[in-house]
C-alpha positions as CSV (number, residue, x, y, z in Angstrom):
1,M,-112.7,-96.2,-228.4
2,P,-110.9,-98.8,-226.2
3,G,-108.9,-97.3,-223.7
4,F,-109.8,-93.5,-224.2
5,P,-109.9,-92.4,-220.3
6,F,-112.9,-90.0,-220.2
7,P,-116.4,-91.2,-220.1
8,I,-117.1,-90.1,-223.7
9,L,-118.8,-91.2,-226.5
10,F,-118.9,-90.5,-230.1
11,F,-122.1,-90.0,-231.9
12,N,-122.4,-89.3,-235.6
13,G,-118.6,-88.1,-235.4
14,K,-119.7,-85.4,-232.5
15,L,-118.1,-85.1,-229.4
16,S,-120.9,-85.9,-226.4
17,P,-120.6,-86.4,-222.5
18,S,-122.1,-90.2,-221.4
19,K,-125.0,-90.1,-219.4
20,E,-123.0,-91.1,-216.3
21,F,-120.7,-88.1,-216.9
22,Q,-123.6,-86.0,-217.3
23,W,-125.1,-87.1,-214.1
24,L,-121.5,-86.9,-212.0
25,A,-121.1,-83.2,-213.5
26,S,-124.8,-82.2,-212.7
27,G,-124.2,-83.8,-209.2
28,F,-121.4,-81.6,-208.3
29,L,-123.3,-78.7,-209.2
30,G,-126.2,-79.4,-207.4
31,I,-123.7,-79.7,-204.4
32,I,-122.4,-76.3,-205.4
33,V,-125.7,-74.5,-205.6
34,C,-126.6,-76.1,-202.6
35,K,-123.8,-74.4,-200.8
36,I,-124.4,-71.2,-202.1
37,V,-128.1,-71.3,-201.5
38,Y,-127.2,-72.1,-198.2
39,D,-124.8,-69.1,-197.7
40,L,-127.2,-66.8,-199.4
41,T,-130.4,-67.7,-197.2
42,G,-128.4,-67.0,-194.2
43,S,-127.2,-63.5,-195.7
44,I,-130.6,-62.4,-196.7
45,S,-132.4,-63.9,-193.5
46,F,-130.1,-62.1,-191.6
47,Y,-130.8,-58.7,-193.1
48,C,-134.6,-59.0,-194.1
49,F,-135.9,-61.2,-190.9
50,K,-135.3,-59.4,-187.4
51,G,-136.2,-63.0,-185.7
52,Y,-133.4,-64.7,-187.7
53,Q,-130.9,-62.9,-185.5
54,K,-132.5,-64.3,-182.3
55,L,-132.2,-68.0,-183.7
56,S,-129.8,-70.0,-182.1
57,S,-126.5,-71.6,-184.0
58,K,-128.7,-74.8,-184.4
59,Q,-131.8,-73.0,-185.4
60,R,-130.0,-71.1,-188.1
61,V,-128.3,-74.3,-189.7
62,E,-132.0,-75.5,-189.9
63,W,-133.2,-72.7,-191.0
64,N,-130.6,-72.3,-194.0
65,N,-131.1,-75.8,-194.6
66,R,-134.9,-75.6,-195.5
67,G,-133.5,-72.6,-197.5
68,F,-131.6,-74.8,-200.0
69,S,-134.3,-77.7,-199.6
70,T,-137.3,-75.2,-200.8
71,F,-135.0,-74.2,-203.8
72,H,-134.3,-77.5,-204.8
73,A,-138.0,-78.4,-204.5
74,L,-138.8,-75.2,-206.6
75,I,-136.5,-75.8,-209.7
76,V,-137.4,-79.5,-209.6
77,A,-141.0,-78.7,-209.6
78,V,-140.9,-76.1,-212.7
79,I,-138.7,-78.4,-214.6
80,S,-141.2,-81.4,-214.3
81,F,-143.7,-79.1,-215.4
82,Y,-142.3,-78.2,-218.1
83,L,-141.0,-81.7,-219.5
84,L,-144.5,-82.9,-218.7
85,L,-146.5,-80.2,-220.2
86,F,-144.5,-78.1,-222.7
87,S,-141.8,-80.7,-224.2
88,D,-142.2,-83.3,-226.5
89,L,-140.5,-86.0,-224.4
90,F,-143.6,-87.4,-223.3
91,S,-146.3,-87.1,-226.2
92,E,-147.5,-90.4,-228.0
93,D,-145.8,-89.7,-231.0
94,S,-142.3,-88.5,-229.7
95,Q,-140.5,-92.0,-228.9
96,D,-141.4,-95.9,-229.8
97,T,-140.1,-96.4,-226.2
98,L,-141.9,-96.9,-222.7
99,I,-142.8,-93.4,-221.2
100,I,-141.3,-94.8,-218.1
101,N,-137.6,-95.1,-220.0
102,R,-137.6,-91.8,-221.9
103,T,-134.8,-89.1,-221.0
104,S,-133.5,-85.9,-222.3
105,T,-130.7,-83.9,-221.6
106,L,-132.4,-81.6,-219.3
107,S,-134.2,-84.7,-217.4
108,N,-130.9,-86.4,-217.0
109,T,-129.6,-83.1,-215.5
110,I,-132.1,-82.4,-213.1
111,L,-131.6,-86.0,-211.8
112,G,-127.9,-85.3,-210.9
113,F,-128.6,-81.8,-209.8
114,S,-130.9,-83.8,-207.4
115,I,-128.6,-86.5,-206.5
116,G,-125.8,-83.5,-205.7
117,Y,-129.0,-82.1,-203.1
118,F,-129.7,-85.3,-201.7
119,L,-125.8,-86.0,-200.8
120,T,-125.8,-82.6,-199.7
121,D,-129.0,-82.8,-197.4
122,L,-127.5,-86.4,-196.1
123,A,-124.3,-84.7,-195.6
124,M,-125.6,-82.1,-193.2
125,I,-128.0,-84.3,-191.5
126,I,-125.1,-86.6,-190.5
127,W,-122.7,-83.8,-189.8
128,Y,-125.2,-82.0,-187.4
129,F,-126.8,-85.2,-186.0
130,P,-129.6,-84.7,-184.3
131,A,-130.0,-81.2,-184.8
132,L,-131.6,-81.6,-188.3
133,G,-133.4,-84.9,-187.5
134,G,-133.0,-88.1,-185.7
135,L,-132.3,-91.7,-187.5
136,E,-136.1,-91.3,-189.3
137,Y,-134.4,-88.5,-191.8
138,V,-131.3,-90.4,-192.3
139,S,-133.6,-93.2,-193.2
140,T,-135.3,-91.1,-195.3
141,K,-132.4,-89.8,-197.4
142,L,-131.3,-93.3,-197.7
143,H,-134.5,-94.9,-198.7
144,A,-135.2,-91.6,-201.1
145,R,-132.1,-93.1,-203.7
146,H,-134.5,-96.1,-204.4
C-alpha cells in the first residue's frame, strides 16, 4: 500500500506489524521496564538491605543500575534458553533458511527489548559519567551494538 503512513505490512489479508515497528515498540518497552526495575530495585533495597541506606547517592545509582542490568540478563537468558531448547526455531526440519537467519516474533521482541536496555544503560553511563564507569564502559556499550 503506497503512501500508508505506518510501518504495517499485510499478509494473507491480515494486519501485522513490520519487524522494524516491532523492534521500535519492544525497544521502548525495554526502556520503560528498565526505569521500573531501577525504581523497584531502589525501593526493595531500601526496605530489605540496611546497608543500602548507608550508600552514597552515586553508590545507590550504581546499585540500582546493576538491578536492571541483572534483570535484563535473566530475562534474555530465560528466553534464549526457551528458544534454543524448546521452540522449533532451531530444529533442522523447521525452516529452509540458515540457522543464523531464523527469527520469530519472540526473538525479534527480545532483540528490541535488549536494544532498549543498551540505550538506557548507555544513557545512564553518560549521564552519571564517570560514576558508573569510565570510557571503557562507554566503549563497551557502543561496541555491543555490533
